[in-house]
N, C-alpha and C positions, 0 to 999 in steps of 0.2 A: 264850729262844727256841731252846734247843739240844736240845730233846727231840723224839723221833719221835712223830708223831701219826697217827691213823687216816686211811685213804685218803679217807674221805667228806668230809674238810675241804676238799679241792680239788674244788669242785662242778661247774664247767663245763668243766674240762679244756681250757683254751685252748691254742692253739699259741703257743709262745714263741720268740723269736729269741735265739740265743746267739752269742757271739764268742770266738774264740781269738786272742789277740794274740801275734804272733811279733815279737820285737825283739832288739836287741843291747845289753844292759846292759854297762857297763864297770866292772871291779872298782875300788872306791874312789871312784867318781864318783857318790855318792848323790844329790846335788842334780840332776845332769844326768839320771840314770836316772829319778828321780821325775818330773821335768818331762816327759820323753818318755812315761812311762807315763800321766800325766794327759792329755796330748795325745791319745794313742791311745784312752783310755777315752772321751773326749769324741767322738772320731771314730766309735767303735763305737756309742755311744749315739745319735748323730745319724743313723746308718744303721738304727736301730731295735732294736739289741741291748738285751736286758733282763738278761742275765747276761754278764759280761765276765771272762775268765780270763787272767791274766798269767803269765809264766814263773816258774820257781823262783829264789829269791834275786834277784829282779829289782831290788830296791832297792840291794843291796850289790855285786852281781857274785858270781862263784862261786869262782874260783881264788885262794884266799888264800895269801899267802906265809908266814904264821905264825898261831898262835892269837891272838897280840896284835893282828894286823891284823883278824882276824875279830871279836874282841871290840870293837875300836874302831868297826867298821862295824855292829855289832848294835844293836838297840834294844828297848825294852820294848814289850809289846803289852797293851792297845790304845793306850797313851799315846804311843807313838813317832811320829816325824814321818811315816813312810810310812802307817801305819794311819790316822792323823788326816787326812792329805791324801786318801787314798782314801775315807774316810768323807765328807768334804766333797764329793768328786766324785760319790759315790753318791747323796747327797741332791740335789745340783744337777741330776743327769741322770736321777734316778729309776731307777737300775739297781743290780744286785748285782755286786760286784767281789770277785774272789778273786785274791790275789797272794802271792808268796813273799817272806819276810823272814828275816833272821838274828835270832832272838829272844833277848834277854838276860834271864835270870832270876837275879838275884844274880850269882854267879860262873859260872853255867852258861849254855851256849849251845845253842839248838835250831834246826835247819833246819825252819822253820815255814811254814804258809800261813794267812792270815787271810781271813775273809769279812766284808764290810761291805755294808750296804744302805741304802735311804732312811731307815730307822729308826735307823741307826747301826751300831755293832759287833755282829756276830752270833756269831762264834766263831773258835776257833783249832784247827788241827790241827798236830801235831808229827810229823815224818817218822819212821816206825818202823824202816825198813831203810836204813842208811847205806851209801853207795857210796864205794869207794876210800878216799882219805885224809880224807873227811869225819869219820872216827872221831877224827882228831887235833884236831878243832875242836868237834864237836857231841856232845851226849848223845843217846842213843836216845830216841825219842818215848815219852811217858808218859801221853798223853791218850786212848789207845784209838782207836776208829774211830767218831767221833760222826756222826750224821745230823741235819741242821738243817731245820726246817720253814719254808718261805717261801711267799709267794703264787704262786711259780712252781714249786712242787713240793718234794720232799724232796731236799736237796742234801747231798753229802758231798765231802770233799777228801782226796786222797792226793798224794804227791809222787814223781815220777820212778821210782826203783828199787822203790818200793812196788808198781809195776805188774808186777813180775816174780813176784809171789806171789799165786796164785789165791785163797788164803784171804782176802785183803783184800777182793777184789770180792765173794766169796760172803757174807762177814759183812755187808757193806753192803747187798747184795740182801736178805738175810734180815731186815734192819732196815727194809726198805721204801724204800730210796733209789731215786730216779728218775734223778738225774744225778750223775755223779762228775766233779768238777772237778780236773784234774791239772796244776798248775804243774810244769814239768819242765826239765831241762837234759840232754837226750839227747846221747850221744857215739857215735862209730862203734863197732860191735860187730865182733869178730873174724870174718873170713870174709864180711863184707858185700860183695856184688858191686856194682859200679858200675851205677847206674840201677835196682837192685832195690829193692823196698819194704823200708824199714828194719824191723828186728826189733820195735822198740817199737810200730809201727803194727799189725803182725801180732798182737802180744799184746793190744793194746787191742781189736781186732776180735774176737778169740776170746773174751776175757773179757766183752765186751759181749753177745755172742751167748749164751753159756751162763748168763748171769745176768739177761738182760733189762734191761741198764743202758745209758743214754746216757753217753758218755764224751767230755769236752772236754779235749784235750791241747794245752797251750800251751807250745811249746818256744822256746828262744832260737836265735840264729844267731851266726856269727862265730867268731873264734879269740881266746882269752884266755890270755895267758902260755903260749902253745904248745899249749893244748888246743882242739881243733876241736869245734864243736857242729854238729849235723846238721839243724837246722830240722825240716821235714816235720811241723809241727803238724797235728793232725787232729781232726775231730769225727765220732764214730761213733754211729750209731743203736742203739737197743735190740735190733734184730734182728742186729746185728753188721756191717752194711754201712756204709761211710763215707757221711755225709750231704753231704760236700763233698770234693773231691780234696785230698790232702795238700798242705801248703804248700811253698814253695820251700825248697831246701836252704841258701840263703845270703842271702835278702832279707827285710827287714822287711815284714810284711804283716798284715792281719787277715782271718781266715776267719770266715764266717757260715754258720749253718744254722738251720732251723726245726725245733722238736721239738714233737710233739703228745703230751701226757702220757697221754691215753686209749689211743692206739695203742701207745705204749711199754709201758704196763702189760699190754695184751693180747698183746704180742709174747712174753711169757714162756710162752704156750701154743704149743707147736711143732706139735702136731696135736690132733685132737679128743680124743685119749687121753693126750697127753704134755705135762706141764708140768715143766720141769727141777727147779725147787725142790721140787715135790711128789714127784717120782719119786726123790729121793735115798734111798739105803739107809743111813740113819743108824744102823740096828741093826748094820751092819757097820763103818761108819766110826768111830763114837764110841769103842768100846773101843780101837781102834788109834791114834786121835788123842789119847786121854786119857793119863793118867799110868800106867795099868796095864800098858802094853806097853813093853818095853825093846827098841825097834827099833834096828838099827845106824844110825849116822850116816855117810854116805858123802861 
């Protein structure tokens, strides 16, 4: 179920309800974190959500004291306790769930996101761009940027700092993705003014607009071992405008929005004459982005 398929397979283009779950996981408290996530999945499903996105590393917590602690809190996918519990919840509530886990593969660890649905395990994404001291615990992702076909459109996953790289969104758009699900653990950015829109939301809006992608960002809240997380989860439409106001900076909550796939796909046409993906000048970009050009690295 992990291959991109043609757009005519989604025949009626129904509106779907999606949810971004904002919560406060606690590092090392896997059982408690999982219990809270299952409660919030059930709450979102009862409110009509068909796709539910949880934060990054929601099962383990984020601020590890050592690689040994990260290894102890990691689990295999899809056989691990978190993926199995989310699978059961997805079947019970007839929803798709995307959540962040520390994935263990032999002696290696990955900052990963898993997708499960009523049919069971759908797929895994491993974070490509590691933030801060994540390099001390995790390997860089090695599964590329897969797009998964579901009854609710073509879904993709990225994680947190991946959203700072426009290439990520562009490659997903070129594969036909409709919705990008982003488990995240956003932290304050330098120079961020009090009360101003956080940088991550601006980036999500810009990348949604220039690629015609719906983006569901589920951030966490709270302070963990001295690290503040900024909340402000958001759901952005394919035209780049938020479908719902950003979440609280510090409270647990669930954000909901309705997405119409037909309207989303049509939003890639900016004017009668302009479609961003079609208007790209790949004749100019390709030589510079390939291996033939030795560009300076700043």
